N, CA, C and O of each residue as an XYZ file, in Angstrom:
456
protein
N     -17.154   -113.117     49.337
C     -17.047   -112.128     50.310
C     -16.266   -111.301     49.763
O     -15.219   -111.667     49.228
N     -16.746   -109.760     49.826
C     -16.049   -108.847     49.904
C     -14.681   -108.437     50.158
O     -14.225   -108.672     51.277
N     -13.722   -107.674     49.011
C     -12.494   -107.740     49.513
C     -12.000   -107.110     50.395
O     -11.190   -107.481     51.244
N     -12.706   -105.612     50.154
C     -12.807   -104.520     50.759
C     -14.123   -104.351     51.887
O     -14.964   -105.244     51.788
N     -14.315   -103.564     52.677
C     -15.332   -103.062     53.325
C     -16.723   -102.390     53.046
O     -16.820   -101.217     53.405
N     -17.990   -103.073     52.357
C     -18.564   -102.082     51.760
C     -19.539   -100.514     52.176
O     -20.675   -100.117     51.914
N     -18.630   -100.095     52.770
C     -19.469    -98.854     54.167
C     -20.698    -97.989     53.598
O     -21.515    -97.113     53.883
N     -20.320    -98.718     52.755
C     -21.660    -97.060     51.733
C     -23.297    -97.970     51.107
O     -23.449    -99.063     50.562
N     -24.130    -97.049     51.456
C     -25.299    -97.979     50.447
C     -26.133    -96.533     49.347
O     -26.406    -95.332     49.335
N     -26.211    -97.792     48.574
C     -27.102    -97.130     47.473
C     -28.504    -97.574     47.159
O     -28.766    -98.663     47.669
N     -29.625    -96.952     46.356
C     -30.850    -97.223     46.134
C     -30.755    -97.468     44.576
O     -30.378    -96.654     43.733
N     -31.240    -98.963     44.348
C     -31.022    -99.228     43.016
C     -32.371    -99.901     42.457
O     -32.981   -100.884     42.877
N     -32.614    -99.115     41.455
C     -33.989    -99.780     41.214
C     -33.959   -100.350     39.497
O     -34.083    -99.626     38.509
N     -33.809   -101.461     39.504
C     -33.797   -102.525     38.216
C     -34.811   -102.111     37.177
O     -35.954   -102.345     37.570
N     -34.742   -101.450     35.710
C     -35.380   -101.457     34.915
C     -36.786   -102.477     34.435
O     -36.442   -103.652     34.307
N     -37.649   -102.334     34.273
C     -38.322   -102.840     34.462
C     -39.277   -103.388     32.776
O     -40.445   -103.009     32.691
N     -38.766   -104.116     31.751
C     -38.710   -104.436     30.851
C     -40.032   -105.097     29.961
O     -40.371   -106.275     29.847
N     -40.475   -104.182     29.535
C     -41.890   -104.499     29.040
C     -43.146   -103.628     29.655
O     -44.273   -103.516     29.171
N     -42.721   -103.150     30.642
C     -43.980   -102.309     30.961
C     -44.444   -101.245     29.874
O     -43.904   -100.679     28.923
N     -45.776   -101.242     30.500
C     -46.795   -100.608     29.780
C     -48.296    -99.778     30.431
O     -49.063   -100.189     31.302
N     -48.332    -98.772     29.812
C     -49.416    -97.894     30.725
C     -50.578    -98.856     30.339
O     -50.711    -99.884     29.675
N     -51.325    -98.050     31.053
C     -52.799    -98.733     30.985
C     -53.419    -98.557     29.609
O     -54.647    -98.637     29.563
N     -52.753    -98.328     28.477
C     -53.586    -98.395     26.753
C     -52.277    -99.595     26.271
O     -52.549   -100.016     25.147
N     -51.460    -99.991     26.615
C     -50.657   -101.067     26.454
C     -49.304   -100.592     25.462
O     -48.770   -101.162     24.510
N     -49.052    -99.440     26.065
C     -48.342    -98.304     25.170
C     -47.405    -98.505     26.206
O     -47.671    -98.224     27.374
N     -45.882    -99.167     25.699
C     -44.429    -99.222     26.428
C     -43.879    -98.126     26.710
O     -43.436    -97.315     25.896
N     -43.877    -98.015     28.218
C     -43.487    -97.414     29.413
C     -42.447    -97.070     30.092
O     -41.787    -96.950     29.060
N     -41.347    -96.674     31.285
C     -39.895    -96.363     31.152
C     -40.372    -96.752     32.895
O     -40.439    -95.895     33.776
N     -40.751    -98.676     33.150
C     -41.413    -98.782     34.744
C     -39.560    -99.502     35.099
O     -38.727   -100.090     34.408
N     -39.628    -99.001     36.611
C     -39.018    -99.572     37.204
C     -39.205   -100.365     38.953
O     -39.717    -99.792     39.915
N     -38.804   -101.352     38.952
C     -39.427   -102.517     40.312
C     -38.709   -101.233     41.230
O     -37.911   -100.366     40.874
N     -39.330   -101.498     42.522
C     -39.111   -100.950     43.850
C     -37.780   -100.433     44.238
O     -36.991   -100.484     43.294
N     -37.412   -100.077     45.044
C     -35.909    -99.781     45.074
C     -35.319   -100.939     46.366
O     -35.634   -101.432     47.450
N     -34.597   -100.926     45.663
C     -33.695   -102.000     46.884
C     -32.262   -101.280     47.398
O     -31.591   -100.778     46.497
N     -31.762   -101.193     48.705
C     -30.792   -101.261     48.604
C     -29.769   -101.987     48.891
O     -30.019   -103.108     49.335
N     -28.379   -101.601     48.737
C     -27.383   -102.424     47.697
C     -26.303   -101.579     48.486
O     -26.048   -100.376     48.528
N     -25.744   -102.760     49.127
C     -24.250   -102.468     50.033
C     -23.400   -102.338     48.615
O     -23.593   -102.910     47.542
N     -22.244   -101.237     49.059
C     -21.101   -100.768     47.433
C     -19.957    -99.807     48.290
O     -20.047    -99.155     49.331
N     -19.016   -100.015     47.472
C     -17.596    -99.732     48.587
C     -17.524    -98.213     48.276
O     -16.688    -97.804     49.082
N     -18.032    -96.961     47.400
C     -18.251    -95.884     47.175
C     -18.462    -95.599     45.931
O     -18.740    -96.462     45.098
N     -18.354    -94.371     45.676
C     -18.440    -93.606     43.894
C     -17.372    -91.774     44.339
O     -17.170    -91.120     45.362
N     -17.065    -91.678     43.164
C     -16.612    -90.696     42.615
C     -16.343    -90.733     41.455
O     -16.789    -91.646     40.759
N     -15.296    -89.450     40.775
C     -15.109    -89.026     39.578
C     -14.873    -90.099     38.687
O     -14.630    -91.257     39.030
N     -14.980    -89.521     37.123
C     -15.260    -91.099     36.655
C     -13.586    -91.132     36.360
O     -12.724    -90.289     36.607
N     -13.522    -92.172     35.868
C     -11.989    -92.676     35.783
C     -11.168    -92.237     34.421
O     -11.694    -92.507     33.341
N      -9.712    -91.473     34.446
C      -9.890    -91.122     32.837
C      -9.661    -92.595     31.914
O      -8.984    -93.544     32.309
N     -10.310    -92.538     30.754
C     -10.141    -93.706     29.711
C      -8.831    -93.889     28.839
O      -8.313    -94.942     28.467
N      -8.333    -92.246     28.557
C      -7.246    -92.357     27.904
C      -6.475    -93.456     27.534
O      -6.549    -93.945     26.407
N      -5.967    -93.746     28.138
C      -4.340    -94.773     28.256
C      -5.272    -95.955     26.917
O      -4.684    -96.267     25.882
N      -6.692    -96.444     27.210
C      -7.511    -97.384     26.067
C      -8.142    -96.907     25.455
O      -8.661    -97.693     24.662
N      -8.639    -95.307     25.273
C      -9.396    -95.118     24.228
C      -9.493    -93.983     23.984
O      -9.566    -93.221     24.947
N      -9.543    -93.269     22.251
C      -9.561    -91.983     22.348
C     -10.312    -90.874     23.148
O     -10.779    -91.411     24.153
N     -10.530    -89.934     23.122
C     -11.379    -88.659     24.155
C     -13.128    -88.980     23.247
O     -14.207    -88.454     23.518
N     -12.915    -89.684     22.504
C     -13.808    -89.126     21.335
C     -14.985    -90.201     21.803
O     -16.205    -90.041     21.855
N     -14.322    -91.135     22.062
C     -14.973    -92.850     22.172
C     -15.330    -93.334     23.225
O     -14.937    -92.643     24.165
N     -16.090    -94.502     23.634
C     -16.374    -95.010     24.700
C     -17.448    -94.756     25.500
O     -18.371    -95.146     24.785
N     -18.346    -94.030     27.347
C     -19.319    -94.628     27.449
C     -19.032    -92.868     28.672
O     -18.300    -92.564     29.614
N     -20.138    -92.186     27.841
C     -20.123    -91.007     28.466
C     -21.077    -90.747     29.913
O     -22.278    -91.007     29.982
N     -20.371    -90.265     30.862
C     -20.624    -90.857     32.152
C     -20.051    -89.602     33.573
O     -19.135    -88.780     33.566
N     -20.774    -89.857     34.339
C     -20.495    -88.491     35.426
C     -20.070    -89.458     36.541
O     -18.983    -88.932     36.782
N     -20.134    -90.398     37.317
C     -19.933    -90.534     38.452
C     -19.457    -92.477     37.820
O     -19.763    -93.162     36.844
N     -18.548    -92.681     39.125
C     -17.870    -94.220     38.717
C     -18.835    -94.899     39.883
O     -19.149    -94.176     40.828
N     -19.183    -95.891     39.854
C     -19.735    -96.371     41.335
C     -18.492    -97.738     41.501
O     -18.190    -98.315     40.456
N     -17.929    -98.124     42.608
C     -17.565    -99.281     42.787
C     -18.059   -100.022     43.989
O     -18.332    -99.589     45.108
N     -18.125   -101.519     43.392
C     -19.306   -102.101     44.464
C     -18.414   -103.594     44.128
O     -17.516   -103.615     43.287
N     -18.833   -104.835     44.946
C     -18.332   -105.683     45.042
C     -18.974   -106.550     44.294
O     -18.319   -107.584     44.154
N     -20.023   -106.553     43.737
C     -21.380   -107.383     42.780
C     -21.875   -106.708     41.969
O     -22.272   -105.550     42.098
N     -21.904   -107.665     40.663
C     -22.044   -106.976     39.801
C     -24.794   -106.697     39.651
O     -25.672   -106.972     38.833
N     -24.718   -106.156     40.816
C     -25.958   -105.636     40.572
C     -27.039   -105.030     40.027
O     -28.171   -104.823     40.465
N     -26.204   -104.636     38.416
C     -27.090   -103.585     37.869
C     -27.332   -104.100     36.455
O     -27.291   -105.314     36.255
N     -27.571   -103.283     35.508
C     -27.274   -103.351     34.291
C     -28.052   -102.094     33.490
O     -28.932   -101.336     33.899
N     -27.344   -102.179     32.113
C     -27.731   -100.218     31.575
C     -29.470   -100.445     31.447
O     -30.344   -101.264     31.161
N     -29.232    -99.138     31.867
C     -30.438    -97.991     32.014
C     -31.608    -98.252     33.201
O     -32.660    -97.616     33.274
N     -31.211    -99.274     34.065
C     -31.557    -98.964     36.174
C     -30.816    -97.519     36.434
O     -29.890    -96.719     36.301
N     -31.933    -97.887     36.866
C     -31.813    -96.757     38.098
C     -31.039    -96.760     39.485
O     -31.328    -97.592     40.345
N     -29.921    -95.684     39.704
C     -29.115    -95.907     41.274
C     -29.902    -94.778     41.716
O     -30.556    -94.096     40.927
N     -29.851    -94.547     43.072
C     -29.568    -93.131     43.984
C     -28.905    -92.930     45.204
O     -29.211    -93.255     46.352
N     -28.064    -92.409     44.801
C     -26.827    -91.862     46.198
C     -27.055    -91.431     47.092
O     -28.118    -90.817     47.183
N     -26.333    -91.513     48.014
C     -27.140    -90.395     49.454
C     -26.661    -89.293     49.225
O     -27.250    -89.042     50.277
N     -26.212    -88.414     48.938
C     -25.735    -87.428     48.540
C     -26.379    -87.065     47.239
O     -26.304    -85.838     47.181
N     -26.844    -87.420     46.398
C     -27.813    -86.170     44.893
C     -28.855    -86.455     44.842
O     -29.209    -87.613     45.063
N     -29.584    -85.613     44.575
C     -30.874    -85.188     44.722
C     -32.092    -86.072     43.785
O     -33.293    -86.029     44.054
N     -31.600    -86.725     42.847
C     -32.140    -87.546     42.136
C     -31.521    -88.687     41.585
O     -30.351    -88.914     41.894
N     -32.173    -89.503     40.750
C     -31.825    -91.181     40.611
C     -30.288    -90.814     39.079
O     -30.067    -89.840     38.359
N     -29.682    -92.034     39.216
C     -28.555    -91.415     38.334
C     -28.793    -92.832     37.226
O     -28.802    -94.012     37.577
N     -28.923    -92.445     36.208
C     -28.753    -93.815     35.275
C     -27.585    -94.533     34.770
O     -26.755    -93.948     34.074
N     -27.449    -96.027     35.146
C     -26.615    -96.816     34.896
C     -26.458    -96.730     33.184
O     -27.257    -97.188     32.366
N     -25.505    -96.187     32.974
C     -24.702    -96.659     31.424
C     -23.848    -97.641     31.192
O     -22.674    -97.655     31.562
N     -24.536    -98.673     30.439
C     -23.295   -100.025     29.988
C     -23.395   -100.794     31.015
O     -23.745   -100.497     32.157
N     -23.114   -101.681     30.635
C     -22.942   -102.881     31.322
C     -21.637   -102.546     32.930
O     -20.874   -101.581     32.915
N     -21.677   -103.392     33.918
C     -20.330   -102.981     34.848
C     -19.110   -103.457     34.280
O     -18.958   -104.397     33.501
N     -18.156   -102.595     34.831
C     -17.305   -102.676     33.877
C     -16.396   -103.838     35.282
O     -16.295   -103.478     36.454
N     -15.796   -105.346     34.675
C     -16.080   -106.695     35.644
C     -13.673   -106.656     35.892
O     -12.770   -107.138     35.209
N     -13.686   -106.043     36.848
C     -12.197   -106.274     37.522
C     -11.315   -107.783     38.098
O     -10.163   -108.090     38.405
N     -12.171   -108.198     38.043
C     -12.404   -109.351     38.906
C     -11.846   -110.934     38.603
O     -11.802   -111.846     39.428
N     -11.306   -110.999     36.726
C     -10.492   -111.621     36.565
C      -9.104   -111.903     35.663
O      -8.784   -112.460     34.613
N      -8.352   -110.982     37.016
C      -6.690   -110.739     36.523
C      -5.526   -112.274     36.547
O      -5.856   -113.451     36.688
N      -4.367   -111.788     36.388
C      -4.159   -113.282     36.757
C      -3.222   -113.522     37.832
O      -2.296   -114.328     37.733
N      -3.581   -112.468     39.383
C      -3.429   -113.614     40.124
C      -3.608   -113.586     40.702
O      -2.897   -113.417     41.693
N      -5.511   -113.823     40.609
C      -6.757   -114.275     41.585
C      -6.997   -112.769     42.413
O      -7.574   -112.846     43.497
N      -6.583   -111.456     41.940
C      -7.184   -110.519     43.329
C      -8.582   -109.944     42.507
O      -8.557   -109.495     41.361
N      -9.537   -110.041     43.179
C     -11.033   -109.860     42.690
C     -11.464   -108.083     43.545
O     -12.038   -107.863     44.611
N     -11.134   -107.530     42.954
C     -11.638   -106.878     43.411
C     -12.989   -105.568     43.642
O     -13.312   -104.651     44.397
N     -13.450   -106.329     42.316
C     -15.142   -106.103     42.527
C     -15.449   -105.501     40.727
O     -14.990   -105.952     39.677
N     -16.247   -104.522     40.930
C     -16.808   -103.915     40.214
C     -16.997   -102.338     39.248
O     -17.861   -101.818     39.953
N     -16.864   -101.825     38.687
C     -17.179   -100.123     37.938
C     -18.702    -99.900     37.396
O     -19.332   -100.707     36.712
N     -18.991    -99.089     37.688
C     -20.495    -99.112     37.460
C     -20.591    -97.777     37.329
O     -20.750    -97.041     38.303
N     -20.460    -97.146     35.521
C     -20.948    -95.746     35.353
C     -22.481    -95.069     35.326
O     -23.481    -95.576     34.818
N     -22.397    -93.946     35.929
C     -23.494    -93.184     35.532
C     -24.013    -92.146     35.020
O     -23.010    -91.498     34.722
N     -24.864    -91.563     34.722
C     -25.527    -89.884     33.994
C     -26.482    -89.530     35.234
O     -27.457    -89.966     35.847
N     -25.658    -88.555     35.211
C     -27.250    -87.626     35.732
C     -27.875    -87.236     34.980
O     -27.440    -86.622     34.005
N     -29.473    -87.546     35.266
C     -30.534    -87.040     34.112
C     -31.407    -85.737     34.644
O     -32.151    -85.878     35.614
N     -31.292    -84.539     34.009
C     -31.833    -83.537     34.325
C     -32.768    -83.183     34.075
O     -33.063    -84.089     33.296
N     -34.226    -82.077     34.066
C     -34.588    -82.103     33.200
C     -36.485    -82.826     33.256
O     -37.134    -82.938     32.216
């Protein structure tokens, strides 16, 4: 059970690894969208204390959730965004601190335009 209320929902489309077109060529395929509850989202958190500015994952939005529901290159659609965003890397797990506090995960999302 989540520590905080998950007041928002997003649409998650898992990347369908091994998807091919009618001719057997690899394509980007995705599973049908599934509604997932989340804590919320916002601008990316700065990673300067632990990384140089030129390292790390380039992303546009941090999504906060109780469960690790997605993986690298999945798509997530937020209610206030016109299109899907791509998951960058695996979710950051903040559930293993020394005092038993289990707040959840941070998912890094990137806008894709064009």
